[in-house]
Backbone as CSV, one residue per row, in Angstrom:
resi,resn,N_x,N_y,N_z,CA_x,CA_y,CA_z,C_x,C_y,C_z
1,MET,0.812,-1.188,0.000,0.000,0.000,0.000,0.859,1.257,0.000
2,GLY,2.142,1.146,0.157,3.013,2.306,0.135,3.242,2.857,1.524
3,SER,4.012,3.937,1.573,4.360,4.505,2.873,3.333,5.497,3.387
4,ASP,2.377,5.885,2.553,1.343,6.829,2.969,0.457,6.178,4.033
5,THR,0.316,6.834,5.175,-0.477,6.258,6.261,-1.956,6.576,6.133
6,GLN,-2.323,7.474,5.223,-3.731,7.825,5.027,-4.391,6.797,4.111
7,PRO,-5.555,6.287,4.496,-6.251,5.353,3.611,-6.770,6.090,2.375
8,CYS,-6.900,5.369,1.292,-7.452,6.002,0.094,-8.927,6.341,0.338
9,GLY,-9.460,7.228,-0.476,-10.835,7.687,-0.317,-11.859,6.566,-0.358
10,VAL,-11.597,5.535,-1.160,-12.527,4.403,-1.230,-12.611,3.714,0.129
11,ASN,-11.472,3.565,0.807,-11.476,2.940,2.128,-12.236,3.786,3.140
12,VAL,-12.105,5.100,3.034,-12.833,5.987,3.933,-14.337,5.812,3.720
13,ALA,-14.765,5.834,2.460,-16.192,5.662,2.153,-16.687,4.289,2.601
14,MET,-15.895,3.248,2.345,-16.305,1.892,2.741,-16.449,1.773,4.253
15,ALA,-15.640,2.509,4.998,-15.753,2.479,6.460,-17.098,3.040,6.909
16,VAL,-17.675,3.944,6.120,-18.964,4.540,6.471,-20.121,3.645,6.047
17,PHE,-20.104,3.121,4.816,-21.274,2.387,4.324,-21.029,0.902,4.113
18,GLY,-19.864,0.403,4.446,-19.521,-0.978,4.141,-19.997,-1.985,5.172
19,SER,-21.260,-2.290,5.154,-21.810,-3.365,5.984,-22.936,-4.013,5.201
20,LYS,-23.506,-5.027,5.754,-24.598,-5.711,5.062,-25.810,-4.803,4.870
21,TRP,-26.125,-3.977,5.859,-27.383,-3.230,5.853,-27.265,-1.767,5.475
22,LYS,-26.129,-1.147,5.699,-26.015,0.302,5.503,-26.305,0.764,4.081
23,PRO,-25.851,0.065,3.033,-26.206,0.539,1.691,-27.718,0.592,1.468
24,THR,-28.442,-0.394,1.964,-29.893,-0.403,1.813,-30.532,0.719,2.607
25,ILE,-30.058,0.946,3.817,-30.584,2.037,4.647,-30.360,3.365,3.946
26,LEU,-29.163,3.593,3.442,-28.860,4.838,2.733,-29.718,4.991,1.489
27,TRP,-29.891,3.920,0.745,-30.690,3.945,-0.481,-32.133,4.315,-0.163
28,LEU,-32.696,3.714,0.885,-34.080,4.012,1.263,-34.240,5.449,1.753
29,LEU,-33.308,5.906,2.576,-33.390,7.274,3.092,-33.078,8.306,2.013
30,GLY,-32.470,7.878,0.921,-32.213,8.782,-0.192,-33.479,9.219,-0.895
31,SER,-34.541,8.439,-0.739,-35.820,8.769,-1.371,-36.662,9.694,-0.519
32,GLU,-36.659,9.444,0.797,-37.505,10.224,1.697,-37.130,9.914,3.140
33,PRO,-37.402,10.846,4.060,-37.217,10.551,5.483,-38.202,9.448,5.897
34,LEU,-37.766,8.602,6.807,-38.614,7.487,7.254,-38.569,7.338,8.762
35,ARG,-39.683,6.892,9.310,-39.737,6.532,10.718,-39.094,5.158,10.884
36,PHE,-38.697,4.846,12.105,-37.962,3.611,12.394,-38.718,2.370,11.915
37,ALA,-39.999,2.252,12.286,-40.766,1.045,11.947,-40.911,0.882,10.437
38,GLU,-41.124,1.983,9.736,-41.246,1.916,8.274,-39.913,1.541,7.641
39,LEU,-38.846,2.084,8.153,-37.516,1.747,7.652,-37.232,0.261,7.869
40,ARG,-37.574,-0.230,9.034,-37.355,-1.662,9.330,-38.169,-2.547,8.386
41,ARG,-39.427,-2.173,8.130,-40.256,-2.949,7.198,-39.649,-2.959,5.800
42,ARG,-39.189,-1.807,5.361,-38.660,-1.707,3.996,-37.310,-2.398,3.833
43,VAL,-36.491,-2.376,4.869,-35.202,-3.066,4.790,-35.450,-4.564,4.717
44,GLY,-36.341,-5.076,5.565,-36.676,-6.500,5.550,-35.530,-7.365,6.051
45,GLY,-35.815,-8.237,6.998,-34.826,-9.186,7.487,-33.835,-8.644,8.498
46,ILE,-33.973,-7.405,8.896,-33.054,-6.811,9.857,-33.719,-6.767,11.226
47,SER,-32.978,-7.077,12.269,-33.543,-7.020,13.615,-33.581,-5.567,14.085
48,GLU,-34.421,-5.311,15.062,-34.524,-3.964,15.630,-33.183,-3.527,16.215
49,LYS,-32.518,-4.456,16.896,-31.230,-4.156,17.516,-30.187,-3.753,16.471
50,VAL,-30.107,-4.498,15.394,-29.112,-4.217,14.361,-29.444,-2.910,13.649
51,LEU,-30.718,-2.666,13.352,-31.099,-1.414,12.710,-30.740,-0.228,13.601
52,THR,-31.010,-0.340,14.882,-30.655,0.722,15.829,-29.152,0.969,15.812
53,GLN,-28.374,-0.105,15.824,-26.914,0.001,15.797,-26.436,0.661,14.504
54,GLN,-26.956,0.204,13.372,-26.529,0.746,12.086,-26.895,2.219,11.949
55,LEU,-28.095,2.593,12.383,-28.509,4.000,12.342,-27.625,4.854,13.248
56,GLY,-27.273,4.314,14.405,-26.388,5.033,15.321,-25.024,5.292,14.702
57,GLU,-24.483,4.296,14.010,-23.187,4.457,13.363,-23.278,5.468,12.221
58,LEU,-24.365,5.431,11.460,-24.544,6.384,10.369,-24.717,7.809,10.901
59,GLN,-25.374,7.934,12.060,-25.489,9.251,12.696,-24.110,9.725,13.164
60,ARG,-23.361,8.845,13.788,-22.019,9.175,14.268,-21.121,9.650,13.127
61,ASP,-21.289,9.042,11.954,-20.481,9.395,10.792,-21.022,10.618,10.055
62,GLY,-22.143,11.162,10.535,-22.667,12.400,9.976,-23.441,12.270,8.688
63,VAL,-23.911,11.058,8.357,-24.655,10.886,7.108,-26.160,10.736,7.320
64,VAL,-26.571,10.441,8.541,-27.997,10.312,8.866,-28.315,11.222,10.043
65,ARG,-29.473,11.858,9.968,-29.956,12.746,11.030,-31.219,12.123,11.640
66,ARG,-31.284,12.144,12.949,-32.446,11.651,13.686,-33.190,12.869,14.231
67,THR,-34.482,12.973,13.882,-35.306,14.073,14.361,-36.417,13.499,15.222
68,GLN,-36.543,14.041,16.417,-37.558,13.563,17.366,-38.537,14.695,17.656
69,ARG,-39.822,14.381,17.540,-40.869,15.349,17.881,-41.603,14.842,19.103
70,ASP,-41.861,15.744,20.023,-42.582,15.369,21.232,-44.025,15.012,20.903
71,GLY,-44.611,14.278,21.787,-46.000,13.866,21.618,-46.132,12.390,21.894
72,PHE,-47.350,11.940,21.811,-47.612,10.516,22.006,-48.423,10.019,20.831
73,PRO,-47.974,9.005,20.141,-46.690,8.336,20.364,-45.536,9.219,19.896
74,LEU,-44.374,8.930,20.437,-43.171,9.660,20.075,-42.936,9.525,18.571
75,HIS,-42.636,10.613,17.908,-42.411,10.616,16.458,-40.920,10.827,16.208
76,VAL,-40.253,9.787,15.712,-38.827,9.853,15.382,-38.681,9.545,13.901
77,GLU,-37.924,10.388,13.227,-37.752,10.234,11.794,-36.265,10.288,11.467
78,TYR,-35.863,9.514,10.476,-34.475,9.475,10.031,-34.405,10.004,8.607
79,ALA,-33.379,10.794,8.329,-33.185,11.374,7.005,-31.692,11.506,6.741
80,LEU,-31.340,11.646,5.478,-29.950,11.876,5.125,-29.588,13.325,5.398
81,THR,-28.385,13.540,5.880,-27.827,14.880,6.013,-27.287,15.282,4.630
82,ALA,-26.780,16.493,4.513,-26.155,16.915,3.254,-24.977,15.988,2.918
83,ARG,-24.238,15.601,3.935,-23.125,14.661,3.738,-23.646,13.301,3.259
84,GLY,-24.755,12.854,3.816,-25.367,11.595,3.398,-25.905,11.660,1.983
85,GLN,-26.476,12.801,1.602,-26.970,12.973,0.239,-25.813,12.927,-0.760
86,ALA,-24.684,13.520,-0.379,-23.499,13.468,-1.246,-23.008,12.031,-1.404
87,LEU,-23.017,11.264,-0.315,-22.625,9.855,-0.388,-23.604,9.071,-1.247
88,ASP,-24.895,9.334,-1.096,-25.922,8.669,-1.899,-25.685,8.926,-3.393
89,ARG,-25.379,10.181,-3.738,-25.091,10.521,-5.145,-23.831,9.799,-5.636
90,ALA,-22.836,9.693,-4.769,-21.595,9.025,-5.145,-21.805,7.528,-5.366
91,LEU,-22.760,6.949,-4.649,-23.012,5.511,-4.766,-23.892,5.158,-5.970
92,THR,-24.555,6.142,-6.566,-25.435,5.873,-7.702,-24.716,5.168,-8.844
93,PRO,-23.532,5.617,-9.278,-22.832,4.883,-10.343,-22.431,3.461,-9.927
94,VAL,-22.119,3.280,-8.657,-21.771,1.935,-8.172,-23.001,1.025,-8.276
95,ALA,-24.170,1.548,-7.903,-25.409,0.780,-8.009,-25.725,0.452,-9.466
96,GLN,-25.507,1.412,-10.353,-25.747,1.167,-11.777,-24.814,0.089,-12.306
97,TRP,-23.552,0.139,-11.890,-22.608,-0.890,-12.303,-23.075,-2.258,-11.817
98,GLY,-23.508,-2.325,-10.561,-23.989,-3.591,-10.011,-25.197,-4.120,-10.754
99,ASP,-26.123,-3.220,-11.109,-27.299,-3.643,-11.871,-26.900,-4.199,-13.239
100,GLU,-25.919,-3.586,-13.873,-25.486,-4.008,-15.201,-24.649,-5.286,-15.188
101,HIS,-23.956,-5.554,-14.092,-23.016,-6.676,-14.042,-23.375,-7.731,-13.005
102,ARG,-24.613,-7.735,-12.582,-25.044,-8.698,-11.563,-24.988,-10.122,-12.127
103,PRO,-24.227,-10.986,-11.474,-24.225,-12.395,-11.903,-25.585,-13.034,-11.633
104,ARG,-25.919,-13.993,-12.412,-27.196,-14.688,-12.198,-27.240,-15.276,-10.802
105,GLY,-28.373,-15.081,-10.131,-28.572,-15.656,-8.812,-28.060,-14.807,-7.662
106,VAL,-27.300,-13.735,-7.940,-26.781,-12.896,-6.858,-27.831,-11.861,-6.487
107,LEU,-28.326,-11.952,-5.269,-29.308,-11.027,-4.716,-30.544,-10.869,-5.599
108,SER,-30.877,-11.887,-6.359,-32.100,-11.801,-7.147,-33.263,-12.317,-6.336
109,SER,-34.437,-11.745,-6.580,-35.608,-12.169,-5.811,-36.518,-13.017,-6.628
């Protein structure tokens, strides 16, 4: 990797979105802000604990914003920050490449 101690930009980006669930979470929030339960339904197959953890990490990295409104029931909504929107735009060509080069049987429904 050379003597440079700084990771390349791809490694930095992968550290933010490189997990099983984060790309899907980012993709869904790229369309519209979502409440936790709706996000969990749309992601599908993710536990509440893991979704909470992944959202927390995305908030820590500054790509997702959590907005809470008082009232009953409590209204919590998740949305992309400006930084998250920039990441979403950057991932669009990667998603297009994946759609064009998807091997048969990989993540097909």
